[in-house]
Structures are given as structure tokens and as C-alpha cells.
C-alpha positions in Angstrom: 159.1 208.5 179.1 155.4 208.4 178.4 153.8 208.3 175.0 150.8 210.1 176.3 150.2 213.8 175.4 147.4 216.3 175.9 145.0 216.1 173.0 141.9 217.5 174.6 141.2 219.8 171.6 139.9 216.8 169.7 137.1 216.2 172.3 133.7 217.8 172.8 134.1 217.1 176.5 134.8 220.3 178.5 137.6 220.6 181.0 136.3 219.6 184.4 135.4 222.3 186.9 132.6 223.7 188.9 131.5 225.9 186.0 131.9 223.2 183.3 129.1 223.6 180.8 128.0 220.7 178.5 128.4 221.3 174.8 125.4 221.9 172.6 123.6 218.8 171.1 125.5 218.1 167.9 123.3 217.9 164.8 126.1 217.7 162.2 126.7 214.7 159.9 130.2 213.0 160.2 131.8 209.7 159.7 131.2 208.0 163.1 134.4 206.8 164.6 132.4 204.5 167.0 128.8 204.0 167.8 126.5 201.6 169.8 123.8 199.5 168.2 121.1 198.5 170.7 118.3 196.0 169.8 114.8 196.9 171.2 111.5 195.2 171.2 109.7 198.6 171.2 111.3 201.4 169.3 108.8 204.0 170.5 109.4 203.2 174.2 113.1 203.1 173.7 113.2 206.4 171.9 111.1 208.0 174.6 113.5 206.8 177.4 116.6 207.8 175.5 115.3 211.3 174.6 113.4 212.2 177.8 115.6 210.3 180.3 119.0 210.4 178.8 118.9 213.6 176.9 119.6 212.3 173.4 117.7 213.5 170.3 116.6 211.7 167.2 119.0 212.6 164.4 117.0 210.6 161.9 115.1 207.3 161.5 114.1 204.7 159.0 110.5 203.8 160.0 110.4 200.4 161.7 114.1 199.7 160.9 116.4 202.1 162.8 116.5 205.2 164.9 119.8 207.2 165.0 120.1 209.0 168.3 122.8 211.5 169.3 123.8 213.7 172.2 127.2 215.4 171.9 129.5 214.9 168.9 130.7 211.3 168.8 127.9 210.1 171.1 125.8 208.1 168.6 123.3 205.3 169.4 121.4 203.2 166.8 118.2 201.6 168.0 117.2 198.7 165.9 114.1 196.4 166.2 114.5 192.9 167.8 112.0 190.3 168.6 113.4 189.7 172.0 115.9 191.5 174.3 117.9 189.9 177.2 116.0 189.5 180.4 119.0 190.9 182.3 121.5 193.7 181.5 124.7 192.3 179.9 128.0 192.3 181.7 129.3 195.0 179.4 128.3 198.6 179.4 128.6 201.7 177.3 129.8 205.0 178.8 129.0 208.6 177.7 130.7 211.7 179.0 128.7 214.4 180.8 129.5 217.2 183.2 128.9 217.3 186.9 126.0 219.7 186.6 124.1 217.2 184.5 124.2 214.3 187.0 121.3 215.2 189.2 119.0 216.2 186.4 119.9 213.0 184.5 119.0 210.9 187.6 115.7 212.7 188.1 114.7 212.5 184.4 115.5 208.7 184.2 113.6 208.0 187.4 110.6 210.0 186.1 110.5 207.8 183.0 111.4 204.5 184.7 111.8 204.7 188.6 114.1 201.7 189.0 116.4 202.5 186.1 119.2 204.3 188.0 122.2 203.2 190.2 124.3 205.9 191.8 125.7 208.4 191.5 129.1 207.1 192.8 132.5 208.6 192.8 135.4 206.5 191.3 139.1 206.2 192.2 139.9 207.8 188.8 138.2 211.1 189.6 134.8 210.8 188.0 131.2 210.7 189.3 129.3 208.0 187.5 125.6 207.1 187.1 124.6 203.7 185.7 121.3 203.5 183.9 119.5 200.4 182.7 117.4 201.3 179.7 114.2 199.6 178.5 116.2 197.4 176.3 118.3 196.2 179.3 121.4 198.0 178.1 123.7 199.2 180.8 124.6 202.8 180.1 127.1 204.8 182.3 127.2 208.5 182.3 130.5 209.7 183.6 131.5 213.2 184.7 135.1 214.3 185.4 135.5 216.0 188.8 137.7 219.0 189.2 141.3 217.8 189.5 143.0 218.2 192.9 146.7 217.4 192.6 146.8 216.6 196.4 143.9 214.1 196.2 143.9 210.3 196.4 142.5 210.2 192.9 145.6 212.2 191.6 147.8 209.7 193.3 145.9 206.8 191.8 146.3 208.3 188.3 150.0 209.1 188.8 150.6 205.5 189.9 149.6 204.4 186.4 151.5 207.1 184.6 148.7 209.7 184.1 149.6 213.2 185.2 147.8 216.5 184.6 148.8 218.3 181.4 150.7 221.1 183.3 152.5 218.6 185.5 154.1 216.6 182.7 155.1 217.2 179.1 152.8 219.0 176.7 151.6 218.2 173.2 154.2 215.9 171.6 157.0 217.5 173.7 160.0 215.3 174.5 161.6 215.6 178.0 165.2 214.7 178.4 
């Protein structure tokens, strides 16, 4: 028996499909369950890249101290000043959900702002298409879009092998199977 259950109603991420539309940018104030803090040596350059390239908006700022950026609900980034930033991107990355229809425009926008900032897109064994972006602060940011689920695909077999089945193939919300 699996302890996993369908809880997609909690997420702003739409169900994958050819007509999946991204949610609106979220301007509400909430207690952030998680966020990323990224040091930058140039707040203005970083804000420009994150807004024009990555599609975030400035929720608010404290001049010279902090800029709070957001995209969808629960996609929060705090840019803070730093005297120096690493010369190379760190081994870790931060991932943000998007939809397939946003991948090409994201790649184009990032390349327009900083031509060598993008790797990919590439398809993954877990049924997503990912783009890796290196920001001006040398942060490694991954935008990941779920692809439509094909139960006969290798990706479906990969997911099933680790106990993840589509909602209609297994038990539903909190439902027990005997």
C-alpha cells in the first residue's frame, strides 16, 4: 500500500496537457512555505534578468537591502545585496514549475537578456521538459514543465517502478484499497 494520494488541488500548477495554461502571476500576501534567497552584487541587473528573462515581477523592495520577486503562488525569490558572488554556479539548483507552452518563450527571453544563460530544453525520464538557466548571480535555476502523461510511455513505466501511478490508475484522495 502507498501513502501517496492525489492532492493537486493545493497546487497552482495546472494539469499537464497540450492546452495547459499557466496561472496568473500571484500578487497576494501569504506566509511563504518556502522561498529562495539569492545574493547579488548588482540588484538592478538581477531584477532586470529575473523580470524580463524569467517572468517574475517585483512584489516589493526595501531599497538597497532586498527585492522580493514572485511568479506563481509559492514561487518566491528574495534578492539581497552581496559584495561578491561565486565565480561558478553552485552544485545545487532551485526549480520552478512552468507549462510546456512557456518553455520556448522563456529560452528566447533569457537569451535576449544574456545569450549564454540557457541550457536545454531537455526531456527527463520522469516526464518533464526542463530548461536550466544561470542567472547573473550565478544561481542555477531550472524551469520544469510536466509533459502530457502517456500510460504506455517509458516515462510512465519509470514512475510506476518507484510507486508513482496516475491518479485514475491507483487510489484516490485518502482512499484505502484492500
